[in-house]
N, C-alpha and C positions, 0 to 999 in steps of 0.2 A: 504494500500500500504506500509506504513512504520509502524513498530511496535515500534522500538526504534532506536536511533542513538547514537553511542559511539565514542568518539574521543577527540581531544584537544580542550578545551574551549578557543576560541580566543578573545571573547568579551562577556561581560555581563553587563546588565543594569537592572533596576527594572522591565522593561516590555519586554526585548528582550535578546536573547543570540545567539551566533554563535558558532557552533561546526564544526571543521575541521575533516572530516572523509574521508580517502582515497584521499586527495587532493581537496575535494569539501567542501566548507563552507556552512553549512545548517543554515539558519536564522530562529529562532523560536520566536514566541511571547509567553511570559510566564507570570505567575502571581507572586505576591510578595512572596507567600509561596515557589514557586519553586525557585525564585531568592535567597531566604535565604538558600537554600540547596546546591547551586552551589559553587564549589571551586573557588579560584582566577583564573584569566585568565592564560593560560599556562599549566594548569593541565588537567588531564583526567576527562571527565564528560560523563554522560549518561542521555539522556532524553527520556521518552516515547513520542511517537509522535501521532499527529492527523493531517492528511492532509485535509484541508478544500478546496473544489473546488466550485468556484462561477463564472459562466460565463467564463471570460478570466483570472481569478486570482486563483493561487494556493498558499495557505498560510499554513505553518507548525505551529502548536501550540505544545509547549513542556510542559511536566509535570514531576515532581520529582517522583511521585508514581501513582499507578494504581487507588487509590480512587479518586484522583483529576481529572484524565482523565475521569473516569467514571462519576463523577459529571458534568464535562464539557459537555460530550455527552448527559447527561440527560437534562441539561439546554438548549442546542441548539435544543433539540427536542420540547421545549415549543414554542408555537406560539408567534411570536413577539420578540423572544430572539435569536439574532445572536451571532457569536463567540466573537465579541468585547465586547458585554454586558455580556456574560458568563464569560469572563476573568475578567471583572470589578467586578462581583459578587465574583469570587474566590479570587480576590485581597483584597476585603473588608472583607470577611468572611472565616475563616478556615472551612474545611469540617464539623467538629463537631458543629461549630456555625450555619452553614447553616442548619444542621439537627435539631438543637434545635429551630431555627426560624420557620421551617416548622412544626415540631411537636407541637409547642406552638401557631401556626398560628399567629406569630408575624409580623404584617403588618408594624409596625413602624421600625423594624430593616431593612426590605427590602426597604422601601421607603426612608431610609436615604442614600441609595446607589445612586450615580449620574447616571441618565439615567433611573431610575425605578420610574414610577409614581404609583398612587394608583391602577389603573386598571391592570397594568403589575404585580404588587406585588400580587394582589388578584389571578390573573391567575397562577402565580408561586406557591402560596400556595396550590391551588386546584390541579394543575397538578403534583406537586412534592410530595404530601403527599404519604408516603409509599415507594416511589422510592428512596429518598435520604438516608433513613436508610439502604437500601440494599447496597449502594455504600460506606458508611462510615463504615470502619471496626475497625480501631484503632485510634481514637482521632486525635489530631493535628499533622500536619507535623512538623518536627523539623525546627527551625529557628535559623540562626546564621549569623554572619557577622556584618557589620555596623561600626560605629565609627564616629569620629569628621568630617571626610571628606565626610560624607553621605548627607550633606545638599542639594547639587545640585542634586544628583540622586533622593532624596526624592521629591524635587520640580518638577523635570522632570516627576516622576511617577504620581504625582497628576495632572499635566497638561495633561498627556496622558489619564487620567481618566475623563477629561472633565472640570477641574477647570481652571480659568484664571491664568496667571503668578502671579498677585498680591494676589489672593485668595490662591494660592499654597504657596507662601512665608509666608503669614500671618499664615496659618494653620500649616506649618512646624515650624515656630518660637514658636507658642503656644505649640505644641507637645513637642518640645525640652525643653521648659521651664518647662514642667510638668515631662518629662521622664529623662531629663539630656542630655548633649551634646554627651555622648558616647553610647546612645541607638542605637540598630540596626535599619537599614533603614526600615525594615518591620514594626517594632513597631512604629516608628515615623510616617510612612504613615498611618497605621491603626488608630493611635491616632488622627492624623490630620483629617482623614475622619470622625471620630466621632463628631468632632466639627463643621462639615459642615451641 
């Protein structure tokens, strides 16, 4: 139904963005990688879209590039993986990292993601083999942004991925101690997730 939406970015957070296009505000759920590519609020932005329909809920998912959207669509095609878990996977692993995990049958990398147990990880490795490589064309998406004010958004992002408030704060503190206070939000969240 929607291929992409372009307009004024009115709001962005590590897991969501709103684009005003033609007087309508479109609310997207996004990954950390996509968050890192978005400009500051008030600027023009474009997101590739995937409209997920479930009973009485319509939800837009937004992506900075085609490879991430393709991976999302592959992930939600796996039994037991819904859109929320697919976005969690894409927030934990850049497309190239997911490709490497599948190519190397790295169960540990997948089970480190909140919400993925051993059985789901095994199913992902079997069902994704060969399909992920087709979706990943050129390496990592570009990440930018962040700064000292990123502590709260990083904590919010971790909470939205299933961690408690205290776990999120502790993980962000450890990540910032390792990376430095000026590290981009995406790097802080990824580093915090590694320690979980």
